[in-house]
All heavy atoms as TSV, in Angstrom:
chain	resi	resn	atom	element	x	y	z
A	1	MET	N	N	0.413	2.399	-23.136
A	1	MET	CA	C	-0.001	2.534	-21.744
A	1	MET	C	C	-0.180	1.226	-21.064
A	1	MET	O	O	0.190	1.072	-19.914
A	1	MET	CB	C	-1.279	3.378	-21.702
A	1	MET	CG	C	-1.822	3.647	-20.292
A	1	MET	SD	S	-0.775	4.845	-19.444
A	1	MET	CE	C	-1.896	5.444	-18.298
A	2	ASN	N	N	-0.750	0.269	-21.779
A	2	ASN	CA	C	-0.976	-1.064	-21.161
A	2	ASN	C	C	0.331	-1.703	-20.735
A	2	ASN	O	O	0.426	-2.326	-19.690
A	2	ASN	CB	C	-1.803	-1.916	-22.112
A	2	ASN	CG	C	-2.348	-3.181	-21.427
A	2	ASN	OD1	O	-2.533	-3.122	-20.234
A	2	ASN	ND2	N	-2.508	-4.210	-22.195
A	3	GLY	N	N	1.413	-1.506	-21.524
A	3	GLY	CA	C	2.705	-2.093	-21.159
A	3	GLY	C	C	3.226	-1.500	-19.886
A	3	GLY	O	O	3.845	-2.186	-19.083
A	4	PHE	N	N	3.006	-0.244	-19.699
A	4	PHE	CA	C	3.383	0.429	-18.406
A	4	PHE	C	C	2.702	-0.171	-17.249
A	4	PHE	O	O	3.319	-0.527	-16.221
A	4	PHE	CB	C	3.150	1.985	-18.496
A	4	PHE	CG	C	3.389	2.649	-17.258
A	4	PHE	CD1	C	4.617	2.907	-16.784
A	4	PHE	CD2	C	2.290	3.014	-16.428
A	4	PHE	CE1	C	4.838	3.527	-15.579
A	4	PHE	CE2	C	2.435	3.654	-15.238
A	4	PHE	CZ	C	3.807	3.908	-14.761
A	5	LEU	N	N	1.386	-0.377	-17.381
A	5	LEU	CA	C	0.636	-0.945	-16.265
A	5	LEU	C	C	1.055	-2.328	-15.980
A	5	LEU	O	O	1.143	-2.788	-14.786
A	5	LEU	CB	C	-0.862	-0.874	-16.552
A	5	LEU	CG	C	-1.467	0.512	-16.667
A	5	LEU	CD1	C	-2.899	0.442	-17.035
A	5	LEU	CD2	C	-1.267	1.230	-15.320
A	6	ASP	N	N	1.347	-3.103	-17.004
A	6	ASP	CA	C	1.849	-4.460	-16.809
A	6	ASP	C	C	3.213	-4.476	-16.064
A	6	ASP	O	O	3.433	-5.286	-15.141
A	6	ASP	CB	C	2.041	-5.191	-18.149
A	6	ASP	CG	C	0.670	-5.542	-18.808
A	6	ASP	OD1	O	-0.326	-5.580	-18.127
A	6	ASP	OD2	O	0.681	-5.728	-20.036
A	7	ARG	N	N	4.087	-3.577	-16.439
A	7	ARG	CA	C	5.407	-3.497	-15.707
A	7	ARG	C	C	5.207	-3.066	-14.308
A	7	ARG	O	O	5.937	-3.585	-13.397
A	7	ARG	CB	C	6.308	-2.542	-16.494
A	7	ARG	CG	C	6.849	-3.130	-17.759
A	7	ARG	CD	C	7.798	-2.227	-18.404
A	7	ARG	NE	N	7.056	-1.012	-18.792
A	7	ARG	CZ	C	7.271	-0.273	-19.871
A	7	ARG	NH1	N	8.231	-0.638	-20.674
A	7	ARG	NH2	N	6.544	0.790	-20.163
A	8	ALA	N	N	4.326	-2.092	-14.094
A	8	ALA	CA	C	4.035	-1.648	-12.712
A	8	ALA	C	C	3.534	-2.768	-11.870
A	8	ALA	O	O	3.928	-2.937	-10.703
A	8	ALA	CB	C	3.098	-0.428	-12.735
A	9	LYS	N	N	2.587	-3.491	-12.402
A	9	LYS	CA	C	2.003	-4.661	-11.634
A	9	LYS	C	C	3.079	-5.725	-11.280
A	9	LYS	O	O	3.075	-6.246	-10.183
A	9	LYS	CB	C	0.885	-5.292	-12.420
A	9	LYS	CG	C	0.157	-6.360	-11.655
A	9	LYS	CD	C	-1.059	-6.896	-12.426
A	9	LYS	CE	C	-1.890	-7.876	-11.722
A	9	LYS	NZ	N	-1.299	-8.924	-11.026
A	10	LYS	N	N	3.938	-5.919	-12.296
A	10	LYS	CA	C	5.030	-6.877	-12.051
A	10	LYS	C	C	5.955	-6.417	-10.927
A	10	LYS	O	O	6.378	-7.198	-10.061
A	10	LYS	CB	C	5.811	-7.114	-13.381
A	10	LYS	CG	C	6.912	-8.129	-13.232
A	10	LYS	CD	C	7.682	-8.325	-14.553
A	10	LYS	CE	C	8.805	-9.312	-14.303
A	10	LYS	NZ	N	9.636	-9.452	-15.499
A	11	LEU	N	N	6.351	-5.152	-10.908
A	11	LEU	CA	C	7.135	-4.569	-9.885
A	11	LEU	C	C	6.494	-4.764	-8.539
A	11	LEU	O	O	7.111	-5.061	-7.558
A	11	LEU	CB	C	7.546	-3.156	-10.166
A	11	LEU	CG	C	8.586	-2.991	-11.211
A	11	LEU	CD1	C	8.741	-1.534	-11.572
A	11	LEU	CD2	C	9.916	-3.531	-10.735
A	12	LEU	N	N	5.205	-4.455	-8.457
A	12	LEU	CA	C	4.453	-4.539	-7.267
A	12	LEU	C	C	4.434	-5.996	-6.690
A	12	LEU	O	O	4.581	-6.260	-5.513
A	12	LEU	CB	C	2.992	-4.028	-7.369
A	12	LEU	CG	C	2.801	-2.572	-7.534
A	12	LEU	CD1	C	1.349	-2.203	-7.875
A	12	LEU	CD2	C	3.215	-1.795	-6.311
A	13	ASP	N	N	4.256	-6.942	-7.622
A	13	ASP	CA	C	4.222	-8.328	-7.238
A	13	ASP	C	C	5.666	-8.790	-6.720
A	13	ASP	O	O	5.731	-9.496	-5.772
A	13	ASP	CB	C	3.844	-9.217	-8.438
A	13	ASP	CG	C	2.434	-9.130	-8.874
A	13	ASP	OD1	O	1.582	-8.637	-8.039
A	13	ASP	OD2	O	2.036	-9.565	-9.982
A	14	GLU	N	N	6.640	-8.279	-7.366
A	14	GLU	CA	C	7.994	-8.731	-6.992
A	14	GLU	C	C	8.510	-8.103	-5.675
A	14	GLU	O	O	9.364	-8.642	-5.047
A	14	GLU	CB	C	9.005	-8.376	-8.155
A	14	GLU	CG	C	8.821	-9.212	-9.398
A	14	GLU	CD	C	9.674	-8.733	-10.506
A	14	GLU	OE1	O	10.403	-7.680	-10.395
A	14	GLU	OE2	O	9.610	-9.355	-11.601
A	15	HIS	N	N	7.950	-6.945	-5.369
A	15	HIS	CA	C	8.438	-6.182	-4.203
A	15	HIS	C	C	7.308	-5.917	-3.223
A	15	HIS	O	O	7.334	-4.824	-2.609
A	15	HIS	CB	C	9.080	-4.891	-4.610
A	15	HIS	CG	C	10.224	-5.104	-5.610
A	15	HIS	ND1	N	11.492	-5.602	-5.202
A	15	HIS	CD2	C	10.283	-5.030	-6.942
A	15	HIS	CE1	C	12.232	-5.718	-6.254
A	15	HIS	NE2	N	11.550	-5.363	-7.350
A	16	ASP	N	N	6.460	-6.895	-3.050
A	16	ASP	CA	C	5.265	-6.665	-2.205
A	16	ASP	C	C	5.583	-6.232	-0.751
A	16	ASP	O	O	4.967	-5.354	-0.220
A	16	ASP	CB	C	4.422	-7.949	-2.133
A	16	ASP	CG	C	3.146	-7.759	-1.371
A	16	ASP	OD1	O	2.391	-6.832	-1.718
A	16	ASP	OD2	O	2.912	-8.543	-0.444
A	17	GLU	N	N	6.571	-6.851	-0.175
A	17	GLU	CA	C	6.856	-6.492	1.236
A	17	GLU	C	C	7.364	-5.054	1.346
A	17	GLU	O	O	6.941	-4.337	2.261
A	17	GLU	CB	C	7.973	-7.441	1.719
A	17	GLU	CG	C	8.184	-7.295	3.254
A	17	GLU	CD	C	9.107	-8.351	3.807
A	17	GLU	OE1	O	9.082	-9.509	3.357
A	17	GLU	OE2	O	9.904	-8.009	4.681
A	18	LYS	N	N	8.108	-4.633	0.342
A	18	LYS	CA	C	8.596	-3.196	0.371
A	18	LYS	C	C	7.493	-2.252	0.136
A	18	LYS	O	O	7.385	-1.213	0.702
A	18	LYS	CB	C	9.720	-3.040	-0.617
A	18	LYS	CG	C	11.010	-3.632	-0.197
A	18	LYS	CD	C	12.159	-3.385	-1.110
A	18	LYS	CE	C	13.384	-4.186	-0.607
A	18	LYS	NZ	N	14.644	-3.454	-0.892
A	19	VAL	N	N	6.546	-2.633	-0.756
A	19	VAL	CA	C	5.392	-1.799	-0.994
A	19	VAL	C	C	4.533	-1.656	0.251
A	19	VAL	O	O	4.135	-0.527	0.595
A	19	VAL	CB	C	4.544	-2.387	-2.182
A	19	VAL	CG1	C	3.215	-1.649	-2.291
A	19	VAL	CG2	C	5.283	-2.356	-3.463
A	20	ASP	N	N	4.369	-2.743	0.931
A	20	ASP	CA	C	3.540	-2.731	2.233
A	20	ASP	C	C	4.274	-1.796	3.208
A	20	ASP	O	O	3.608	-1.040	3.925
A	20	ASP	CB	C	3.347	-4.114	2.788
A	20	ASP	CG	C	2.413	-4.950	1.997
A	20	ASP	OD1	O	1.705	-4.441	1.105
A	20	ASP	OD2	O	2.371	-6.147	2.209
A	21	GLN	N	N	5.565	-1.889	3.327
A	21	GLN	CA	C	6.325	-1.016	4.275
A	21	GLN	C	C	6.187	0.434	3.839
A	21	GLN	O	O	6.004	1.296	4.748
A	21	GLN	CB	C	7.808	-1.465	4.299
A	21	GLN	CG	C	8.053	-2.771	4.916
A	21	GLN	CD	C	9.521	-3.287	4.793
A	21	GLN	OE1	O	10.290	-2.621	4.095
A	21	GLN	NE2	N	9.815	-4.371	5.413
A	22	ALA	N	N	6.255	0.683	2.579
A	22	ALA	CA	C	6.116	2.068	2.139
A	22	ALA	C	C	4.730	2.594	2.434
A	22	ALA	O	O	4.526	3.767	2.839
A	22	ALA	CB	C	6.422	2.122	0.620
A	23	LEU	N	N	3.690	1.801	2.225
A	23	LEU	CA	C	2.328	2.213	2.539
A	23	LEU	C	C	2.182	2.492	4.022
A	23	LEU	O	O	1.560	3.535	4.395
A	23	LEU	CB	C	1.316	1.101	2.142
A	23	LEU	CG	C	1.035	0.917	0.707
A	23	LEU	CD1	C	0.328	-0.420	0.442
A	23	LEU	CD2	C	0.314	2.096	0.116
A	24	ASP	N	N	2.814	1.784	4.889
A	24	ASP	CA	C	2.800	2.034	6.320
A	24	ASP	C	C	3.480	3.362	6.645
A	24	ASP	O	O	3.002	4.149	7.461
A	24	ASP	CB	C	3.432	0.944	7.120
A	24	ASP	CG	C	2.633	-0.359	7.196
A	24	ASP	OD1	O	1.356	-0.244	7.093
A	24	ASP	OD2	O	3.213	-1.464	7.266
A	25	LYS	N	N	4.609	3.654	5.983
A	25	LYS	CA	C	5.318	4.919	6.236
A	25	LYS	C	C	4.510	6.114	5.791
A	25	LYS	O	O	4.457	7.151	6.486
A	25	LYS	CB	C	6.661	4.848	5.585
A	25	LYS	CG	C	7.704	4.032	6.261
A	25	LYS	CD	C	9.041	4.127	5.579
A	25	LYS	CE	C	9.999	3.133	6.272
A	25	LYS	NZ	N	11.355	3.206	5.673
A	26	VAL	N	N	3.889	5.983	4.661
A	26	VAL	CA	C	3.034	7.034	4.135
A	26	VAL	C	C	1.879	7.280	5.042
A	26	VAL	O	O	1.550	8.434	5.321
A	26	VAL	CB	C	2.570	6.713	2.685
A	26	VAL	CG1	C	1.495	7.671	2.216
A	26	VAL	CG2	C	3.697	6.770	1.695
A	27	ARG	N	N	1.296	6.226	5.533
A	27	ARG	CA	C	0.167	6.348	6.467
A	27	ARG	C	C	0.626	7.115	7.727
A	27	ARG	O	O	-0.078	8.037	8.200
A	27	ARG	CB	C	-0.406	5.031	6.872
A	27	ARG	CG	C	-1.460	5.165	7.900
A	27	ARG	CD	C	-1.936	3.844	8.451
A	27	ARG	NE	N	-2.993	4.127	9.341
A	27	ARG	CZ	C	-3.277	3.330	10.389
A	27	ARG	NH1	N	-2.638	2.253	10.563
A	27	ARG	NH2	N	-4.220	3.613	11.204
A	28	GLU	N	N	1.786	6.724	8.279
A	28	GLU	CA	C	2.276	7.395	9.467
A	28	GLU	C	C	2.507	8.898	9.249
A	28	GLU	O	O	2.141	9.720	10.143
A	28	GLU	CB	C	3.625	6.779	9.916
A	28	GLU	CG	C	3.460	5.405	10.522
A	28	GLU	CD	C	4.794	4.723	10.777
A	28	GLU	OE1	O	5.854	5.363	10.792
A	28	GLU	OE2	O	4.841	3.496	10.909
A	29	LYS	N	N	3.107	9.241	8.121
A	29	LYS	CA	C	3.365	10.662	7.818
A	29	LYS	C	C	2.073	11.435	7.672
A	29	LYS	O	O	1.956	12.595	8.150
A	29	LYS	CB	C	4.229	10.823	6.552
A	29	LYS	CG	C	5.633	10.255	6.741
A	29	LYS	CD	C	6.406	11.095	7.732
A	29	LYS	CE	C	7.786	10.655	7.864
A	29	LYS	NZ	N	8.552	11.347	8.894
A	30	ILE	N	N	1.110	10.931	6.961
A	30	ILE	CA	C	-0.133	11.599	6.719
A	30	ILE	C	C	-0.915	11.763	8.091
A	30	ILE	O	O	-1.384	12.784	8.373
A	30	ILE	CB	C	-1.053	10.901	5.704
A	30	ILE	CG1	C	-0.406	10.980	4.288
A	30	ILE	CG2	C	-2.483	11.503	5.695
A	30	ILE	CD1	C	-1.073	10.155	3.250
A	31	ASP	N	N	-0.930	10.656	8.812
A	31	ASP	CA	C	-1.552	10.636	10.102
A	31	ASP	C	C	-0.977	11.692	11.044
A	31	ASP	O	O	-1.640	12.420	11.747
A	31	ASP	CB	C	-1.479	9.268	10.755
A	31	ASP	CG	C	-2.670	8.862	11.553
A	31	ASP	OD1	O	-3.705	9.430	11.394
A	31	ASP	OD2	O	-2.598	7.896	12.287
A	32	GLU	N	N	0.391	11.755	11.016
A	32	GLU	CA	C	1.037	12.683	11.868
A	32	GLU	C	C	0.731	14.158	11.466
A	32	GLU	O	O	0.433	15.033	12.297
A	32	GLU	CB	C	2.596	12.483	11.714
A	32	GLU	CG	C	3.434	13.328	12.562
A	32	GLU	CD	C	4.961	13.028	12.340
A	32	GLU	OE1	O	5.339	11.860	12.536
A	32	GLU	OE2	O	5.643	13.890	11.833
A	33	SER	N	N	0.742	14.393	10.158
A	33	SER	CA	C	0.488	15.800	9.692
A	33	SER	C	C	-0.965	16.191	9.864
A	33	SER	O	O	-1.220	17.384	10.038
A	33	SER	CB	C	0.941	16.003	8.217
A	33	SER	OG	O	0.162	15.225	7.392
A	34	ALA	N	N	-1.831	15.242	9.871
A	34	ALA	CA	C	-3.283	15.484	10.044
A	34	ALA	C	C	-3.713	15.384	11.503
A	34	ALA	O	O	-4.852	15.438	11.834
A	34	ALA	CB	C	-4.132	14.557	9.195
A	35	LYS	N	N	-2.643	15.186	12.386
A	35	LYS	CA	C	-2.905	15.120	13.800
A	35	LYS	C	C	-3.924	14.006	14.166
A	35	LYS	O	O	-4.809	14.236	14.980
A	35	LYS	CB	C	-3.365	16.417	14.430
A	35	LYS	CG	C	-2.229	17.499	14.252
A	35	LYS	CD	C	-2.572	18.819	14.822
A	35	LYS	CE	C	-1.436	19.745	14.565
A	35	LYS	NZ	N	-1.710	21.088	14.809
A	36	ASN	N	N	-3.778	12.914	13.508
A	36	ASN	CA	C	-4.645	11.715	13.702
A	36	ASN	C	C	-6.126	11.911	13.459
A	36	ASN	O	O	-6.947	11.073	13.876
A	36	ASN	CB	C	-4.395	11.146	15.138
A	36	ASN	CG	C	-3.021	10.817	15.443
A	36	ASN	OD1	O	-2.314	10.232	14.542
A	36	ASN	ND2	N	-2.512	11.071	16.605
A	37	GLN	N	N	-6.424	12.914	12.719
A	37	GLN	CA	C	-7.789	13.239	12.437
A	37	GLN	C	C	-8.464	12.204	11.482
A	37	GLN	O	O	-9.651	11.988	11.579
A	37	GLN	CB	C	-7.944	14.671	11.795
A	37	GLN	CG	C	-9.302	15.124	11.553
A	37	GLN	CD	C	-9.360	16.577	11.014
A	37	GLN	OE1	O	-8.320	17.182	10.819
A	37	GLN	NE2	N	-10.555	17.026	10.744
A	38	TYR	N	N	-7.661	11.559	10.650
A	38	TYR	CA	C	-8.222	10.599	9.688
A	38	TYR	C	C	-7.663	9.220	9.921
A	38	TYR	O	O	-7.581	8.428	8.954
A	38	TYR	CB	C	-7.937	11.096	8.291
A	38	TYR	CG	C	-8.409	12.505	8.013
A	38	TYR	CD1	C	-7.535	13.593	7.919
A	38	TYR	CD2	C	-9.803	12.760	7.863
A	38	TYR	CE1	C	-7.998	14.868	7.733
A	38	TYR	CE2	C	-10.237	13.974	7.652
A	38	TYR	CZ	C	-9.361	15.106	7.507
A	38	TYR	OH	O	-9.822	16.344	7.335
A	39	SER	N	N	-7.253	8.841	11.092
A	39	SER	CA	C	-6.657	7.569	11.365
A	39	SER	C	C	-7.450	6.337	10.835
A	39	SER	O	O	-6.919	5.479	10.164
A	39	SER	CB	C	-6.372	7.436	12.846
A	39	SER	OG	O	-5.327	8.277	13.253
A	40	GLU	N	N	-8.737	6.333	11.225
A	40	GLU	CA	C	-9.497	5.166	10.838
A	40	GLU	C	C	-9.691	5.010	9.305
A	40	GLU	O	O	-9.372	3.939	8.769
A	40	GLU	CB	C	-10.840	5.213	11.533
A	40	GLU	CG	C	-11.686	3.909	11.348
A	40	GLU	CD	C	-12.933	3.863	12.062
A	40	GLU	OE1	O	-13.070	4.573	13.137
A	40	GLU	OE2	O	-13.890	3.230	11.684
A	41	PRO	N	N	-10.202	6.065	8.577
A	41	PRO	CA	C	-10.275	5.838	7.178
A	41	PRO	C	C	-8.985	5.596	6.457
A	41	PRO	O	O	-8.862	4.904	5.526
A	41	PRO	CB	C	-10.964	7.091	6.643
A	41	PRO	CG	C	-10.977	8.063	7.779
A	41	PRO	CD	C	-10.688	7.318	9.047
A	42	LEU	N	N	-7.936	6.270	6.957
A	42	LEU	CA	C	-6.618	6.082	6.404
A	42	LEU	C	C	-6.141	4.665	6.574
A	42	LEU	O	O	-5.565	4.008	5.672
A	42	LEU	CB	C	-5.608	7.091	6.995
A	42	LEU	CG	C	-4.280	7.175	6.440
A	42	LEU	CD1	C	-4.382	7.555	4.938
A	42	LEU	CD2	C	-3.459	8.322	7.107
A	43	GLY	N	N	-6.374	4.090	7.770
A	43	GLY	CA	C	-5.930	2.709	8.011
A	43	GLY	C	C	-6.718	1.751	7.105
A	43	GLY	O	O	-6.140	0.812	6.609
A	44	LYS	N	N	-7.978	1.970	6.901
A	44	LYS	CA	C	-8.791	1.170	6.029
A	44	LYS	C	C	-8.249	1.222	4.541
A	44	LYS	O	O	-8.170	0.250	3.861
A	44	LYS	CB	C	-10.247	1.524	6.046
A	44	LYS	CG	C	-10.934	1.106	7.352
A	44	LYS	CD	C	-12.413	1.571	7.345
A	44	LYS	CE	C	-13.049	1.223	8.673
A	44	LYS	NZ	N	-14.477	1.578	8.655
A	45	ALA	N	N	-7.876	2.432	4.150
A	45	ALA	CA	C	-7.389	2.620	2.812
A	45	ALA	C	C	-6.017	1.909	2.602
A	45	ALA	O	O	-5.836	1.237	1.528
A	45	ALA	CB	C	-7.264	4.098	2.445
A	46	VAL	N	N	-5.202	2.052	3.573
A	46	VAL	CA	C	-3.857	1.401	3.494
A	46	VAL	C	C	-4.099	-0.144	3.485
A	46	VAL	O	O	-3.422	-0.869	2.729
A	46	VAL	CB	C	-2.903	1.866	4.623
A	46	VAL	CG1	C	-1.744	0.953	4.721
A	46	VAL	CG2	C	-2.534	3.240	4.427
A	47	GLN	N	N	-4.939	-0.674	4.332
A	47	GLN	CA	C	-5.167	-2.089	4.363
A	47	GLN	C	C	-5.752	-2.554	3.048
A	47	GLN	O	O	-5.361	-3.657	2.509
A	47	GLN	CB	C	-6.125	-2.501	5.522
A	47	GLN	CG	C	-6.213	-4.001	5.708
A	47	GLN	CD	C	-4.873	-4.613	5.971
A	47	GLN	OE1	O	-4.069	-4.148	6.835
A	47	GLN	NE2	N	-4.540	-5.644	5.259
A	48	PHE	N	N	-6.658	-1.815	2.442
A	48	PHE	CA	C	-7.230	-2.174	1.104
A	48	PHE	C	C	-6.097	-2.233	0.119
A	48	PHE	O	O	-6.052	-3.198	-0.702
A	48	PHE	CB	C	-8.286	-1.136	0.740
A	48	PHE	CG	C	-8.881	-1.395	-0.605
A	48	PHE	CD1	C	-9.949	-2.258	-0.691
A	48	PHE	CD2	C	-8.414	-0.815	-1.770
A	48	PHE	CE1	C	-10.573	-2.513	-1.938
A	48	PHE	CE2	C	-8.981	-1.076	-3.009
A	48	PHE	CZ	C	-10.012	-1.953	-3.090
A	49	ALA	N	N	-5.221	-1.242	0.121
A	49	ALA	CA	C	-4.140	-1.196	-0.870
A	49	ALA	C	C	-3.215	-2.402	-0.633
A	49	ALA	O	O	-2.789	-3.093	-1.624
A	49	ALA	CB	C	-3.365	0.054	-0.755
A	50	LYS	N	N	-2.894	-2.733	0.594
A	50	LYS	CA	C	-2.052	-3.841	0.908
A	50	LYS	C	C	-2.696	-5.184	0.436
A	50	LYS	O	O	-2.002	-6.061	-0.065
A	50	LYS	CB	C	-1.767	-3.973	2.395
A	50	LYS	CG	C	-0.798	-3.016	2.938
A	50	LYS	CD	C	-0.616	-3.204	4.392
A	50	LYS	CE	C	0.441	-2.319	5.003
A	50	LYS	NZ	N	0.588	-2.630	6.453
A	51	ASP	N	N	-3.992	-5.272	0.588
A	51	ASP	CA	C	-4.680	-6.488	0.198
A	51	ASP	C	C	-4.712	-6.687	-1.326
A	51	ASP	O	O	-5.020	-7.772	-1.791
A	51	ASP	CB	C	-6.168	-6.460	0.733
A	51	ASP	CG	C	-6.248	-6.642	2.241
A	51	ASP	OD1	O	-5.211	-7.130	2.874
A	51	ASP	OD2	O	-7.248	-6.382	2.767
A	52	HIS	N	N	-4.547	-5.635	-2.056
A	52	HIS	CA	C	-4.672	-5.689	-3.525
A	52	HIS	C	C	-3.311	-5.470	-4.263
A	52	HIS	O	O	-3.322	-5.230	-5.404
A	52	HIS	CB	C	-5.689	-4.693	-3.973
A	52	HIS	CG	C	-7.079	-5.076	-3.548
A	52	HIS	ND1	N	-7.569	-4.767	-2.319
A	52	HIS	CD2	C	-8.030	-5.823	-4.128
A	52	HIS	CE1	C	-8.788	-5.257	-2.178
A	52	HIS	NE2	N	-9.106	-5.928	-3.304
A	53	THR	N	N	-2.219	-5.539	-3.552
A	53	THR	CA	C	-0.917	-5.465	-4.156
A	53	THR	C	C	-0.151	-6.725	-3.973
A	53	THR	O	O	-0.241	-7.304	-2.848
A	53	THR	CB	C	-0.121	-4.248	-3.662
A	53	THR	OG1	O	0.096	-4.412	-2.264
A	53	THR	CG2	C	-0.741	-2.932	-3.938
A	54	GLY	N	N	0.515	-7.081	-4.935
A	54	GLY	CA	C	1.424	-8.262	-4.811
A	54	GLY	C	C	0.735	-9.612	-4.970
A	54	GLY	O	O	-0.284	-9.856	-4.418
A	55	GLU	N	N	1.277	-10.441	-5.761
A	55	GLU	CA	C	0.674	-11.818	-6.035
A	55	GLU	C	C	0.796	-12.647	-4.805
A	55	GLU	O	O	-0.111	-13.317	-4.455
A	55	GLU	CB	C	1.477	-12.409	-7.217
A	55	GLU	CG	C	0.894	-13.712	-7.724
A	55	GLU	CD	C	1.558	-14.153	-8.968
A	55	GLU	OE1	O	1.575	-13.416	-9.943
A	55	GLU	OE2	O	2.080	-15.240	-8.900
A	56	GLY	N	N	1.971	-12.595	-4.154
A	56	GLY	CA	C	2.158	-13.361	-2.891
A	56	GLY	C	C	2.052	-12.514	-1.725
A	56	GLY	O	O	2.921	-12.331	-0.956
A	57	ASP	N	N	0.950	-11.809	-1.628
A	57	ASP	CA	C	0.800	-10.701	-0.673
A	57	ASP	C	C	1.111	-11.104	0.776
A	57	ASP	O	O	0.645	-12.172	1.226
A	57	ASP	CB	C	-0.615	-10.123	-0.679
A	57	ASP	CG	C	-0.703	-8.717	-0.105
A	57	ASP	OD1	O	-0.387	-8.588	1.055
A	57	ASP	OD2	O	-1.005	-7.757	-0.872
A	58	THR	N	N	1.901	-10.295	1.465
A	58	THR	CA	C	2.296	-10.643	2.816
A	58	THR	C	C	1.276	-10.329	3.851
A	58	THR	O	O	1.322	-10.690	5.010
A	58	THR	CB	C	3.608	-9.809	3.203
A	58	THR	OG1	O	3.328	-8.439	3.064
A	58	THR	CG2	C	4.720	-10.266	2.299
A	59	THR	N	N	0.176	-9.557	3.447
A	59	THR	CA	C	-0.873	-9.220	4.447
A	59	THR	C	C	-2.203	-9.878	4.207
A	59	THR	O	O	-3.135	-9.692	5.027
A	59	THR	CB	C	-1.043	-7.693	4.430
A	59	THR	OG1	O	-1.545	-7.300	3.198
A	59	THR	CG2	C	0.219	-6.941	4.810
A	60	ARG	N	N	-2.328	-10.680	3.139
A	60	ARG	CA	C	-3.649	-11.315	2.858
A	60	ARG	C	C	-3.947	-12.345	3.926
A	60	ARG	O	O	-3.121	-13.007	4.452
A	60	ARG	CB	C	-3.599	-11.941	1.490
A	60	ARG	CG	C	-3.697	-10.973	0.360
A	60	ARG	CD	C	-4.027	-11.652	-0.889
A	60	ARG	NE	N	-4.030	-10.614	-1.893
A	60	ARG	CZ	C	-3.803	-10.804	-3.196
A	60	ARG	NH1	N	-3.547	-12.022	-3.610
A	60	ARG	NH2	N	-3.810	-9.841	-4.050
A	61	ARG	N	N	-5.251	-12.359	4.227
A	61	ARG	CA	C	-5.644	-13.314	5.281
A	61	ARG	C	C	-6.198	-14.557	4.646
A	61	ARG	O	O	-6.675	-14.681	3.586
A	61	ARG	CB	C	-6.705	-12.643	6.102
A	61	ARG	CG	C	-6.077	-11.519	6.870
A	61	ARG	CD	C	-7.133	-10.733	7.586
A	61	ARG	NE	N	-6.463	-9.541	7.976
A	61	ARG	CZ	C	-6.970	-8.303	7.845
A	61	ARG	NH1	N	-8.197	-8.168	7.384
A	61	ARG	NH2	N	-6.287	-7.277	8.180
């Protein structure tokens, strides 16, 4: 199991920009289907995920 997690982390690090784009698309779809009912907490969750994925993260401040 540990090897799988290491490979997953490596992929996230290598493709950080694509991961961030995917997170944005998922957020849009959920927001749309929930009729913007959970926009704020969903936005915070997506930002948290973006901040914690990828070694050279494109969204870190």
